[in-house]
Backbone as JSON Lines, residues from 0, in Angstrom:
{"i":0,"aa":"X","n":[-18.6,1.45,-18.99],"ca":[-18.57,2.67,-18.2],"c":[-17.81,3.72,-19.0]}
{"i":1,"aa":"X","n":[-18.3,4.92,-18.97],"ca":[-17.69,6.02,-19.69],"c":[-17.4,7.15,-18.73]}
{"i":2,"aa":"X","n":[-16.27,7.81,-18.92],"ca":[-15.85,8.91,-18.07],"c":[-16.07,10.21,-18.83]}
{"i":3,"aa":"X","n":[-16.71,11.19,-18.18],"ca":[-16.87,12.49,-18.82],"c":[-15.92,13.49,-18.17]}
{"i":4,"aa":"X","n":[-15.88,14.69,-18.71],"ca":[-14.92,15.7,-18.23],"c":[-15.2,16.1,-16.79]}
{"i":5,"aa":"X","n":[-16.48,16.1,-16.37],"ca":[-16.8,16.43,-14.98],"c":[-16.24,15.39,-14.02]}
{"i":6,"aa":"X","n":[-16.28,14.12,-14.41],"ca":[-15.73,13.05,-13.57],"c":[-14.22,13.2,-13.45]}
{"i":7,"aa":"X","n":[-13.56,13.54,-14.56],"ca":[-12.1,13.74,-14.52],"c":[-11.75,14.88,-13.58]}
{"i":8,"aa":"X","n":[-12.49,15.98,-13.66],"ca":[-12.22,17.13,-12.8],"c":[-12.49,16.78,-11.33]}
{"i":9,"aa":"X","n":[-13.52,15.99,-11.08],"ca":[-13.84,15.6,-9.7],"c":[-12.75,14.7,-9.13]}
{"i":10,"aa":"X","n":[-12.29,13.73,-9.92],"ca":[-11.21,12.85,-9.46],"c":[-9.94,13.65,-9.23]}
{"i":11,"aa":"X","n":[-9.65,14.59,-10.12],"ca":[-8.46,15.43,-9.94],"c":[-8.57,16.26,-8.66]}
{"i":12,"aa":"X","n":[-9.75,16.79,-8.38],"ca":[-9.94,17.58,-7.16],"c":[-9.76,16.7,-5.93]}
{"i":13,"aa":"X","n":[-10.33,15.48,-5.96],"ca":[-10.19,14.56,-4.83],"c":[-8.74,14.14,-4.64]}
{"i":14,"aa":"X","n":[-7.99,14.06,-5.74],"ca":[-6.57,13.67,-5.69],"c":[-5.67,14.86,-5.41]}
{"i":15,"aa":"X","n":[-6.28,16.05,-5.35],"ca":[-5.54,17.29,-5.14],"c":[-4.5,17.51,-6.24]}
{"i":16,"aa":"X","n":[-4.94,17.28,-7.49],"ca":[-4.1,17.48,-8.66],"c":[-4.71,18.62,-9.47]}
{"i":17,"aa":"X","n":[-3.9,19.61,-9.82],"ca":[-4.38,20.73,-10.63],"c":[-4.47,20.28,-12.08]}
{"i":18,"aa":"X","n":[-5.67,20.35,-12.65],"ca":[-5.9,19.94,-14.03],"c":[-6.68,21.05,-14.73]}
{"i":19,"aa":"X","n":[-6.12,21.58,-15.83],"ca":[-6.86,22.59,-16.6],"c":[-7.79,21.9,-17.6]}
{"i":20,"aa":"X","n":[-8.58,22.69,-18.3],"ca":[-9.6,22.13,-19.2],"c":[-8.98,21.3,-20.33]}
{"i":21,"aa":"X","n":[-7.85,21.75,-20.87],"ca":[-7.22,21.01,-21.97],"c":[-6.73,19.64,-21.49]}
{"i":22,"aa":"X","n":[-6.1,19.62,-20.31],"ca":[-5.62,18.35,-19.77],"c":[-6.79,17.44,-19.4]}
{"i":23,"aa":"X","n":[-7.86,18.02,-18.87],"ca":[-9.02,17.22,-18.5],"c":[-9.64,16.57,-19.73]}
{"i":24,"aa":"X","n":[-9.68,17.31,-20.83],"ca":[-10.22,16.74,-22.08],"c":[-9.35,15.57,-22.56]}
{"i":25,"aa":"X","n":[-8.03,15.74,-22.5],"ca":[-7.11,14.67,-22.92],"c":[-7.24,13.47,-22.0]}
{"i":26,"aa":"X","n":[-7.33,13.72,-20.7],"ca":[-7.43,12.63,-19.73],"c":[-8.74,11.86,-19.86]}
{"i":27,"aa":"X","n":[-9.79,12.54,-20.32],"ca":[-11.07,11.86,-20.52],"c":[-10.91,10.73,-21.53]}
{"i":28,"aa":"X","n":[-10.23,11.01,-22.64],"ca":[-9.99,9.98,-23.64],"c":[-9.1,8.87,-23.12]}
{"i":29,"aa":"X","n":[-8.05,9.25,-22.38],"ca":[-7.12,8.25,-21.86],"c":[-7.82,7.33,-20.86]}
{"i":30,"aa":"X","n":[-8.59,7.91,-19.94],"ca":[-9.29,7.08,-18.95],"c":[-10.34,6.19,-19.59]}
{"i":31,"aa":"X","n":[-11.03,6.67,-20.61],"ca":[-12.0,5.83,-21.32],"c":[-11.3,4.67,-22.02]}
{"i":32,"aa":"X","n":[-10.09,4.91,-22.56],"ca":[-9.33,3.83,-23.2],"c":[-8.91,2.79,-22.16]}
{"i":33,"aa":"X","n":[-8.49,3.24,-20.99],"ca":[-8.08,2.32,-19.92],"c":[-9.27,1.49,-19.46]}
{"i":34,"aa":"X","n":[-10.41,2.14,-19.24],"ca":[-11.6,1.41,-18.8],"c":[-12.1,0.44,-19.87]}
{"i":35,"aa":"X","n":[-11.93,0.81,-21.15],"ca":[-12.29,-0.11,-22.23],"c":[-11.42,-1.36,-22.2]}
{"i":36,"aa":"X","n":[-10.13,-1.2,-21.91],"ca":[-9.24,-2.35,-21.81],"c":[-9.63,-3.24,-20.63]}
{"i":37,"aa":"X","n":[-9.99,-2.63,-19.51],"ca":[-10.41,-3.4,-18.34],"c":[-11.68,-4.19,-18.66]}
{"i":38,"aa":"X","n":[-12.59,-3.59,-19.4],"ca":[-13.81,-4.31,-19.79],"c":[-13.47,-5.5,-20.69]}
{"i":39,"aa":"X","n":[-12.46,-5.36,-21.54],"ca":[-12.02,-6.5,-22.36],"c":[-11.47,-7.61,-21.48]}
{"i":40,"aa":"X","n":[-10.74,-7.25,-20.43],"ca":[-10.19,-8.26,-19.53],"c":[-11.29,-9.02,-18.82]}
{"i":41,"aa":"X","n":[-12.42,-8.36,-18.54],"ca":[-13.53,-9.03,-17.88],"c":[-14.16,-10.12,-18.75]}
{"i":42,"aa":"X","n":[-13.93,-10.06,-20.07],"ca":[-14.49,-11.05,-20.98],"c":[-13.67,-12.34,-21.02]}
{"i":43,"aa":"X","n":[-12.45,-12.32,-20.49],"ca":[-11.57,-13.49,-20.53],"c":[-12.08,-14.54,-19.56]}
{"i":44,"aa":"X","n":[-12.15,-15.79,-20.01],"ca":[-12.58,-16.9,-19.16],"c":[-11.4,-17.37,-18.32]}
{"i":45,"aa":"X","n":[-11.48,-17.17,-17.03],"ca":[-10.42,-17.59,-16.12],"c":[-10.88,-18.72,-15.21]}
{"i":46,"aa":"X","n":[-11.91,-19.41,-15.63],"ca":[-12.44,-20.54,-14.86],"c":[-11.37,-21.61,-14.7]}
{"i":47,"aa":"X","n":[-11.06,-21.99,-13.49],"ca":[-10.1,-23.06,-13.23],"c":[-8.65,-22.62,-13.26]}
{"i":48,"aa":"X","n":[-8.37,-21.34,-13.43],"ca":[-6.99,-20.84,-13.45],"c":[-6.59,-20.49,-12.02]}
{"i":49,"aa":"X","n":[-5.52,-21.13,-11.57],"ca":[-5.04,-20.9,-10.2],"c":[-4.33,-19.55,-10.11]}
{"i":50,"aa":"X","n":[-4.5,-18.82,-9.0],"ca":[-3.74,-17.58,-8.81],"c":[-2.25,-17.9,-8.7]}
{"i":51,"aa":"X","n":[-1.41,-17.03,-9.24],"ca":[0.04,-17.27,-9.24],"c":[0.77,-16.13,-8.54]}
{"i":52,"aa":"X","n":[1.88,-16.47,-7.91],"ca":[2.76,-15.45,-7.35],"c":[3.97,-15.24,-8.25]}
{"i":53,"aa":"X","n":[4.16,-16.13,-9.22],"ca":[5.3,-16.06,-10.14],"c":[4.92,-16.77,-11.42]}
{"i":54,"aa":"X","n":[5.66,-16.5,-12.5],"ca":[5.37,-17.17,-13.76],"c":[5.92,-18.59,-13.79]}
{"i":55,"aa":"X","n":[6.81,-18.9,-12.86],"ca":[7.33,-20.27,-12.76],"c":[6.98,-20.8,-11.38]}
{"i":56,"aa":"X","n":[6.71,-22.11,-11.26],"ca":[6.39,-22.66,-9.94],"c":[7.59,-22.55,-8.99]}
{"i":57,"aa":"X","n":[7.35,-22.09,-7.81],"ca":[8.42,-22.0,-6.82],"c":[7.82,-22.03,-5.42]}
{"i":58,"aa":"X","n":[8.61,-22.51,-4.48],"ca":[8.17,-22.54,-3.08],"c":[8.49,-21.21,-2.44]}
{"i":59,"aa":"X","n":[7.57,-20.72,-1.65],"ca":[7.8,-19.45,-0.95],"c":[8.8,-19.67,0.18]}
{"i":60,"aa":"X","n":[9.73,-18.74,0.33],"ca":[10.68,-18.81,1.42],"c":[9.97,-18.38,2.7]}
{"i":61,"aa":"X","n":[10.1,-19.19,3.73],"ca":[9.44,-18.89,4.99],"c":[10.46,-19.02,6.12]}
{"i":62,"aa":"X","n":[10.36,-18.12,7.06],"ca":[11.23,-18.22,8.23],"c":[10.49,-18.97,9.33]}
{"i":63,"aa":"X","n":[11.24,-19.52,10.24],"ca":[10.62,-20.22,11.35],"c":[9.9,-19.2,12.23]}
{"i":64,"aa":"X","n":[8.71,-19.53,12.64],"ca":[7.92,-18.64,13.47],"c":[8.3,-18.87,14.92]}
{"i":65,"aa":"X","n":[9.18,-18.03,15.42],"ca":[9.64,-18.18,16.8],"c":[9.62,-16.84,17.51]}
{"i":66,"aa":"X","n":[9.32,-16.86,18.79],"ca":[9.28,-15.64,19.58],"c":[10.66,-15.4,20.17]}
{"i":67,"aa":"X","n":[11.21,-14.2,19.93],"ca":[12.49,-13.82,20.52],"c":[12.36,-12.41,21.08]}
{"i":68,"aa":"X","n":[13.31,-12.04,21.89],"ca":[13.3,-10.68,22.41],"c":[14.06,-9.74,21.49]}
{"i":69,"aa":"X","n":[14.6,-10.26,20.41],"ca":[15.32,-9.44,19.45],"c":[16.78,-9.23,19.8]}
{"i":70,"aa":"X","n":[17.17,-9.62,21.0],"ca":[18.55,-9.45,21.45],"c":[19.04,-8.02,21.29]}
{"i":71,"aa":"X","n":[18.17,-7.05,21.5],"ca":[18.53,-5.66,21.33],"c":[18.2,-4.83,22.56]}
{"i":72,"aa":"X","n":[18.03,-5.45,23.7],"ca":[17.65,-4.72,24.91],"c":[18.68,-3.64,25.25]}
{"i":73,"aa":"X","n":[19.94,-3.96,25.12],"ca":[20.99,-2.98,25.44],"c":[20.93,-1.8,24.48]}
{"i":74,"aa":"X","n":[20.69,-2.07,23.19],"ca":[20.6,-0.99,22.21],"c":[19.38,-0.11,22.46]}
{"i":75,"aa":"X","n":[18.29,-0.7,22.91],"ca":[17.05,0.05,23.11],"c":[17.19,1.02,24.27]}
{"i":76,"aa":"X","n":[17.78,0.6,25.35],"ca":[17.9,1.48,26.53],"c":[19.2,2.29,26.53]}
{"i":77,"aa":"X","n":[19.98,2.21,25.48],"ca":[21.28,2.91,25.43],"c":[21.12,4.42,25.56]}
{"i":78,"aa":"X","n":[20.08,4.99,25.0],"ca":[19.88,6.44,25.04],"c":[18.97,6.9,26.18]}
{"i":79,"aa":"X","n":[18.54,5.98,27.01],"ca":[17.66,6.35,28.12],"c":[18.47,7.11,29.17]}
{"i":80,"aa":"X","n":[17.87,8.16,29.75],"ca":[18.6,8.88,30.8],"c":[18.94,7.99,31.98]}
{"i":81,"aa":"X","n":[17.98,7.13,32.37],"ca":[18.2,6.21,33.48],"c":[17.57,4.87,33.12]}
{"i":82,"aa":"X","n":[18.35,3.8,33.28],"ca":[17.81,2.47,33.03],"c":[18.34,1.52,34.09]}
{"i":83,"aa":"X","n":[17.58,0.43,34.28],"ca":[17.98,-0.56,35.26],"c":[17.5,-1.92,34.79]}
{"i":84,"aa":"X","n":[18.41,-2.88,34.66],"ca":[18.1,-4.24,34.2],"c":[17.33,-4.22,32.87]}
{"i":85,"aa":"X","n":[17.79,-3.38,31.94],"ca":[17.19,-3.24,30.61],"c":[15.75,-2.74,30.64]}
{"i":86,"aa":"X","n":[15.4,-1.97,31.68],"ca":[14.1,-1.31,31.76],"c":[14.34,0.19,31.88]}
{"i":87,"aa":"X","n":[13.41,0.97,31.37],"ca":[13.47,2.42,31.55],"c":[13.05,2.75,32.98]}
{"i":88,"aa":"X","n":[13.79,3.64,33.62],"ca":[13.44,4.08,34.97],"c":[12.75,5.44,34.82]}
{"i":89,"aa":"X","n":[11.53,5.52,35.32],"ca":[10.77,6.76,35.25],"c":[10.37,7.16,36.66]}
{"i":90,"aa":"X","n":[10.17,8.46,36.87],"ca":[9.78,8.88,38.23],"c":[8.35,8.46,38.56]}
{"i":91,"aa":"X","n":[8.13,8.19,39.83],"ca":[6.78,7.84,40.28],"c":[5.92,9.09,40.25]}
{"i":92,"aa":"X","n":[4.69,8.92,39.83],"ca":[3.73,10.04,39.82],"c":[2.6,9.66,40.78]}
{"i":93,"aa":"X","n":[2.46,10.44,41.83],"ca":[1.42,10.2,42.81],"c":[0.52,11.42,42.8]}
{"i":94,"aa":"X","n":[-0.74,11.19,42.59],"ca":[-1.69,12.31,42.57],"c":[-2.65,12.23,43.71]}
C-alpha cells in the first residue's frame, strides 16, 4: 500500500490537524516508510506463537469477584439536601 499527498491531506483534515504542502510531502514519505515496515511484519511466521502479556511468564493478579455496596452510602448522600436511611429524598410529582 502506498500513501500519496492527497491521502495525507485527507487524513489530516479528518484528524483536524493543519498540514501545509511541505509538511504533507514530508509526511507522505514517513507514512510510506511506516507502512513498509508493517508489510515486513506481515511476512513473519507466527504460527504456534502464543500471545503474551509480558516478556516473562507471570500469573495475572485477580481480585475476588464479590458484590459489595462499597461501604460509601454515607459519603454519597452527604451533600444531598435531604436524605433518609441513605436514600435521597425527592418531592413527589403528581401530574
